[in-house]
N, C-alpha and C positions, 0 to 999 in steps of 0.2 A: 198849380195855382196857389199863390200866396196872398192871404188877406191879413192886413196889419192890425195891430191892436190900438188901444187908446179909448176904451170905454164907449166906443160907438160914436165919440163926439170929438176926438182928437186923432192926430196921426195922419200920415200921407206917405207918398212914395218916398219922399227924402228922409223921413224920420226912420223908415225901415229898410233903407237901401243896403246898409251894411249887413243886416240879418239876412236879407234876400241873397246877397252875394255869398254869404256863408253857406246858405242852403244850396245855392247852385254849385259850389265847390264840393261841399261835404256830401252831397247826394249825386254829384255828376249829373245834373239835370238842368234843363231849361226852366228858369223860374219866371213866371208872369206875375208881376205884382200889381194888385188891383186897387185903384184909387176911387173907392166907393164914396156916396154922398154921406154926409154926417149929420147927426142929431145935434141940437134940437131943431135946426132948421128943416132937416129931412128925417123925421122919425121913422121907426119901423112901418112898413117893410122896405124902404128905400135902399138900404144897404144890401139887403138880401137880393132885391131885384137887380141891382148893379152887379153883384157878384155872380148871379146866375147868368146875366147877359154876357159877362166876360168869359165865364165858363164855356157857354155855347159857342162864342166866337172862336175860342182857342180850339175846341173840338172840330170846328169846321176849317179853320185857317191855320192850324198848327204848323203844317208843312211850310208855310210861308215864313215862319220864323225859326225853322230848324227843329221844331218840336215833333215828337211822336205822339199823336193824339190817341193812340191805342194804349198808351201807358201814361194816364193822367192821375195825378195825386192831388189832394187838397190839403192845405196846411195853413196855419194861422196861430197868432199868439193872442191870449186874452179874448177880446172881443172878436178878433179874427179867428181864433180857434172855434168860437160859437158859430160864426159864419160858415167856416169850413164843415163843421158838423151838420149844419142845415143844408148846405149844398150837396153833401153826400147823400142825405136823405132824399132831397128833391130829385136828384139824378136817378135814384132808384124808383121813386114814385111816379115820375113823369117819363120813364124810359128815356132818360137823357144819356149823355155820354158816360160810357163805363169808367167808374172811378176804381183805380187800382189800390189806393191806400189814403188813409187820412191821419195826418200828424197834427195833433192838437195840443198846443202849448197852454197850460193853465186856462182852460176854457170855462165859461159859465153855461151850463146846460140845463140846470133844473130851476134856477132862480128861487131857490129855497134857502132862506137865511135862518132856518131852524137847525141846519146842519151844524155839528159841533165846532168846526173850524171857524165859523162866523163869530161864535163867542170867544174861542181861544185866541183868535187873531184879530179881534175887533179893532185893535189900535195899531195894527201891523204898519211896518214901513212901506212906502211905495203905494200900497193900496189898503185903506182901511174901510170898515163897513159904512161910514158916512159917504165916502166916495162911491162905493158900489150902489147905494141908494140913490144918490144923485144921478149917476150915469144911467141907472135903470129907468128912472122917471123920464129923463130927457129922451131916451131912446124909445120908450114905450109909447109916448105921446098919449093917445086916448085909450090905449090897450090896458085892461084891467090886469094889474100886476098880481093879483092873487090867483089868476088862473090864465097865464099866458099860453098862446098857441105854440104848437111844436115849431112853427117857423121862427118863433123867438126863442123858445126854450126847448131845444131838441131832445133833451132827456125826458120830456113829457110826451113824446110820440107814443102812440099806442102800439106801434109795430116797430121793432128794432131789428128784426131778422133781415138777413140778406144784405146787410151793409158791408161796405169794404172793411178789410182789416184795419185796425187802429192802434196807434201809439199815442198814449195820453200822458202827458208830462205835467206833474204838479209840484208845488213847493210847499215845504213844511210850515213856513211862516207866512201863509197866505189865506185870507178868508175863503177863497175859492177851492182850497185844497180838496176838502171832502166832496165838493161838487164833481170835480174831475174823477175822483176815486169812484163815486157812486155811479157816474156814467159808464165807467169801465165795467162795473159789476153788472149793470144792466145790459150792456152790449154782450158779455160773456154768457149771461143767462139766456139771451136771444140766440146764442150759437155764433157770435161773431168773434173771430180771433182778435184778441186785444192784449196789449201789454201796458201796464200802468207803472209809471216810475215816479216816486216821490223823492225829489231832492230835498232832504230834510232840513239841510242848514240853509237853504236859500229862500228868497222873498219873491213875491210876484214880479214878473218882468225880467227875470234873471237871463233870459237869452240875450238881452241888451248888454250884459256884463261879460258875455263870452269873449275870450281873448284877453280880458283883464283879471277877472276872478277865476282861479283854477276850477273851483267846484262848478261854476256856471259853464266853463269851457267843457268840462267833462260831461255834464248834462246835456249840453247841445250836441256834442259828438255822438252820445249814446243814441239820441233821437234821430240824428241824421244818418247814423248807420242802419237804423231800422228802415228808414225811407229808401236809402240806397239799395238795401237788400230787396225791398219790395218792388223797386223799379227795375232792378238789373238782375234779380234773381241770385 
């Protein structure tokens, strides 16, 4: 399952088609790309409900598209990484389809702008803190952003145990860098196998530059190798 990025307000199947193809080839897997509803017209939890419905459909009908539903992984970039983390938690909590692995590219999990990277990279290229604030407000709708629920901010879940192994990729020049790192620490503390990789020279959204920027290509390959190993042993 792949959930595209775009701050919960942008992106679709076409914008991330190339990345999904790279995941399919790199992980030797069937990739189901999900076109969820976008904010502000459809604020939280619309995207989560769509992602969950798609996951349940694939779990039941995977054989119809040549997929092995007993080896499902969730993946996504940015907002999509957040959604993937939420779906992994929901699958555990609602005894949903077993998720083998979660591949989270520079996700937002805590919604905590007091983390150092928000100050250090306040004016970063591609994504700055003004954009983060705007996307957050549009996605949240009427939800109090000072205390978002775990369905919006998966890093705030009270129980992070028994989740699938994770690979969390962050970028050095990204306001969300420390968010992903912190989520990795929380998962590890809860006993979840997790690998965190910080692409120190890159910016938010670097998966989109794979195949063009060597460092982005290397970072993507590293994450896809972890996904491939999880799915194929």
